[in-house]
N, C-alpha and C positions, 0 to 999 in steps of 0.2 A: 257692868263692865269693870273687871278687876285688872287695873293698868300697873304694870312693873313699876316700881319707886324711883327706879331712876329714870325712866321715858317720863313718869308724871312729874319729877324735879326739873326735868328738862325744859316740859311743855310750860311748866308755871314760870320757869324764867323765861323762856322767851315770850309768853303773853305779858308779862311785867313790861319787858322791853318794849313791846307794842304799846302798851298803855303809855308809858314815858313817851314815846314818839309822837303819838296821838296829841298828849296833852301838849308837848313842843310844836306841834302843828298849830294847835288852837292857838297859842300863847302867840306865834308867829303871823298868824290871820289877824288876832286881834292889834298885834304891833303895826298892821300894814306892809309886812315885809314884801321885798321884790319876789315876784311871780315865779320866776326860776328856781329861786330859793326854795317856794312853798311846793314848787311839783318836786323837785330834788328830795324834800323832805317825803312827800307824798310815795315817791319811787320808792325809798328808804323803807317804808312801813309796809307796801305791797310786798316787799322782798321778803322781810321777818314773816309776813302771814304765809309767805309762798314755803317758806323754812318750816315754821310749824306745821303746815300742811304736811309736807314732806316727812316729818318726823312721825306723824300722825297713821300717814298711809303707810309708811315703812313696819311701823307696828301692828298694824291691820293684817297686813301682807305676812307678817311671819306669825303671826299669831291666828286669828280668826279665818283668814282665807284659805290657810292651809286645810284646816278642817271643813271648812265649807265645802272645798273642792274634793275632798275625800266623800263628802255626804251628800251633797247637793251640788254639783258643778254647774248646773245650769242655772240654780239662784246664783250663784257665787260670780258666775260670767256676767250675767245681766246685772248685778249690782255694781261691780267694777266698771263696766261699760257706761252705766248711766253716771256713775262718778267722773269716769273722763270726760264725757258729752258735756258735763257740768262745767269743768275744769276748763275747757276748750270754747267756751260760748263768749 
């Protein structure tokens, strides 16, 4: 997969933020921080991952999905439907 340099840089930046958030959560757990604070940090991490997912999905839709729908719409539909189902479990 040849990822656009801008998208790649954005994805790497978001992943680094997520790593930092995870490290922060681990430190909070080790320090015995208040459960609500832990949950708030966990929710922030989940939102960051959703943001990364959105970036990657947007890129896929703008590049690969367009081509797939022109050449094999059934496969493209099934792939996106399966992804949607996995995201909403």
